[in-house]
C-alpha positions in Angstrom: -13.5 6.6 -3.9 -11.5 7.8 -0.9 -8.0 7.7 0.6 -7.2 6.3 4.0 -3.9 7.4 5.4 -2.4 5.3 8.2 0.4 6.7 10.1 1.3 3.8 12.3 3.8 3.9 15.2 4.8 0.1 15.4 4.7 -3.0 13.4 1.8 -4.4 15.4 -0.4 -1.4 14.2 -0.5 -3.2 10.9 -2.7 -5.9 12.5 -5.3 -3.3 13.5 -5.2 -1.5 10.2 -6.1 -4.7 8.4 -9.4 -4.8 10.3 -10.3 -1.2 9.5 -9.5 -1.1 5.8 -12.5 -1.8 3.6 -12.8 -4.6 1.0 -11.6 -3.9 -2.5 -9.1 -1.4 -1.2 -5.7 -0.9 -2.9 -2.9 -0.8 -0.3 0.1 1.3 -1.0 3.2 1.3 1.3 6.7 2.7 1.4 9.2 0.3 -0.2 11.2 0.1 3.0 8.4 -2.1 4.5 9.3 -4.8 2.0 12.5 -5.5 3.9 11.0 -5.9 7.3 11.2 -9.8 7.3 7.8 -11.4 7.8 6.0 -8.1 7.8 7.4 -7.4 4.3 6.5 -10.9 3.1 3.0 -10.6 4.4 2.6 -7.2 2.7 3.9 -8.5 -0.6 1.7 -11.6 -0.4 -1.3 -9.4 0.3 -0.8 -7.4 -2.8 0.6 -4.2 -1.4 1.9 -1.8 -4.0 5.3 -0.5 -2.9 6.5 3.1 -3.6 10.2 4.0 -3.6 10.1 7.4 -2.0 13.7 8.0 -2.9 13.0 7.9 -6.6 10.2 10.5 -7.1 9.7 9.8 -10.9 9.3 6.1 -10.3 7.0 6.7 -7.4 4.8 8.9 -9.5 4.7 6.4 -12.3 3.6 3.6 -10.0 0.9 5.7 -8.5 -0.4 6.8 -11.9 -0.5 3.2 -13.1 -2.3 2.2 -9.9 -4.9 5.0 -10.4 -5.6 3.8 -13.9 -6.1 0.3 -12.8 -8.3 1.4 -9.9 -10.6 3.3 -12.3 -10.7 0.4 -14.7 -11.6 -2.2 -12.1 -13.7 0.2 -9.9 -11.8 -0.3 -6.7 -11.0 2.1 -3.9 
C-alpha cells in the first residue's frame, strides 16, 4: 500500500493525474471539489471519496471507514 498526494494547481491537472494514478486506487478529495460543476460530477461518478476538511471529526471517520474497506478489499 502507498499514498499518492497530488497538489494540483488547476482543474486541468486532474486529467493528468488520472493517467498517473494506478488501478485499484482509492481516490480521496476535499469536499469543495464536489461543487465545481462538471469536475465535481466527474469525481463523484468516478467514486471519489470526499472529505469535509472543516469538520475534523467527520473527516477522520470517513478516512477510518475507507481504510477499513481498503484493508478488506485489498486495494491501495
